[in-house]
N, C-alpha and C positions, 0 to 999 in steps of 0.2 A: 128078661133080656140080659144078654151078656155084656161085660164091660167093653169087650173089643168092638162090638157094634156101635156103642155110644161114642167111643173116642175117635172113629173114623178109620181110615186105612192104616195099616201098620207098616212103617218103613222097614225095609230089609236091613239087617245088620251088615255093616261094611266089614269085609274081612280084615283081620289085623295081621300084618306081615312082620315077622321077626326083624328087628333092626331098622324098620321104617320110622321115620319121624312123623309125628302128627303134624298136620298143616298148622303152621304157626307163622306169625309175622317176624320177619327179620329186619333188623335195623341196618342202615347204611348201604343197602344194595343199590339204590338209584344213584346215590353219590359215588359209590365204588365204580359203577358202570361209567358215569360221567367222567371221573378222573382217569380211569383206565383207557377210555376212548381218546381223550385228549392226550394222554401219554403216548398212545398207539401212533396218533397223528405226528406228534413231535419226534417220537423215536424212529419212525420210518424216514422222516426227512434227515435226521442226523445220521442215521446208518447209511442212507443213500449217499450223503455228501462224503462220509468217510470212505465208503466203497468206491465212489467216483474218483476221489483224490488218490487213493492207494492204486486204482486201475491206471490213472494217468501217470502216476509215479513209475510204476512197473512198465508201462509202454514207453516212457521216456528213457528208462535205464536199459531196457532191452532192444531199443531201436525200432520197436514196432509202431504202426500207425493205426490206432483204433479211431475210426472216423467218428466225430461226435454227431454227425447227421446221419445216423444209421437207418432212418425212415427213408431217406432219399437215395442212400447209396446202394441199398440192396445188399448190404454187407453180410458177413458170415456170423458164425457163433460169438466170437470174441466182441464184435461190434454190438451184437445184441446184449451180451453181458454189461458191457459199458453203458449202452443205452437204457437198459433195465435200471441200473443204478442212478443214471441221471433222471429218469422218470420218477423214481422214488423221492428225489429231492423236492419235487413240486407238490408233494403231499401236503406240506404245511400251507401253501398258498391256496389249496382247495379245501380248506378245513371245513367250510360250510357243507360239503359233501361227504368228506371222509369221516368226520367226527360222527355224525348221525349214522352212517353206515357201520362204522365200528361199534357204536353204541347198540344198534339193533342186532348185529351178529353176536356180539358178546352177551347181550341180554337174553337171547334165545339158546345160548349154550351155557356159558359159566354162570349166568344170572340164575339159572334154574337149579344148579347143583346144591345150594344150601337146603333148598325145599326137599331135595331127595335125601338128605342126610349125609351128603358127601363132605367130609371135613377135612381130608388130607389135602396136601398141596400140590401132588403131582397131577391129579386130573385137571385142576385149574390152569396149570401151566401147559399141560398137553393140549387142552381144547382151545386155549388162547393162541398157542402156537399154530395149530391147525387152521384156525379161521384167519389168522394173519396171513399165513402163507396163501390161502385161497383168495383173499380179498386183494392183497398186493400183487401176487403172482398173476392172477388173471388180468388185472388191469394193465400191468407192464407188458405181459405177454400179448394181450390184445393189440396194444399199439406196436409192439415189436413185430407181429405178423404182418403188419402193413408193409415192412421193409423186406420181407422174404421169410421163408420157412425157418432157416437156420438163425436168422436174426430173432425171430420170434421165440425160438426154443431158448436162446441165450438169455432174452429179456425175461421170459417166464421163469427160468431158473434163478436168476439174480434177484428178481422181485420176489419170488417165493422164499428165498433164503433171508432176505431183508425182512419180509413180512413175519416169517417164522420167529426170528429173534426178537422183533418188536412185540409179537403176540405173547411170546413166553414171559417177557417183561410185564406185559399188561395182566397176565394171569396172576403173577406173583403179586403185583400192586392190589389187584382186586381182592385176593385172599388176605393180604395184610390189612386192608381197609375194612373188610366185612368181619373177619375172624369168626367164621362159622362154628368152629368148635366151642368157642367161648359163649356164643349165643345159644347154642343148643344145650350146654350145660347149665345156663341160667335157669333157674326155677322160680317161677312167680309165686310167691307165698302170700300175696295180698288176699285178704278175706273180704274186704269190702270194697 
């Protein structure tokens, strides 16, 4: 009898890709995701408050009147921009929804990048920014469309910009916590 018959079925060899990182454990990914999602929640709130304050200041200086109740007024694009910034300020009060949503979105995007061997900072910032814009923009835009089409477009735009800025910061924070280049370069030399 041959030795192959005794040892059972032979597993096919997995292809090795040039530059691919072997599947390994990375440290601090869960902590990085938690910290980045909490920073996203706080960052969106602070950016929304700053944008609301600047919009109110500009409205006062120029003599314009952006109605703060854009959902009832059926206002235009500027009311939607202002309303989207106001809605972003409520992100902190809804942390029990926004933090898990951000954790899930970041975990399925930038949380997988170290396993793919991506160690440079720009992909982390880019994907954090994209998911921040999607999450915050769709939320504020969805409520903005209740006030009308132009109001919804304004809320979508302002929420998307706020989310993109906060998401870029979260990508930077995650990359700084996980430090994937250092973890890939670490070689385990333990024999026992």
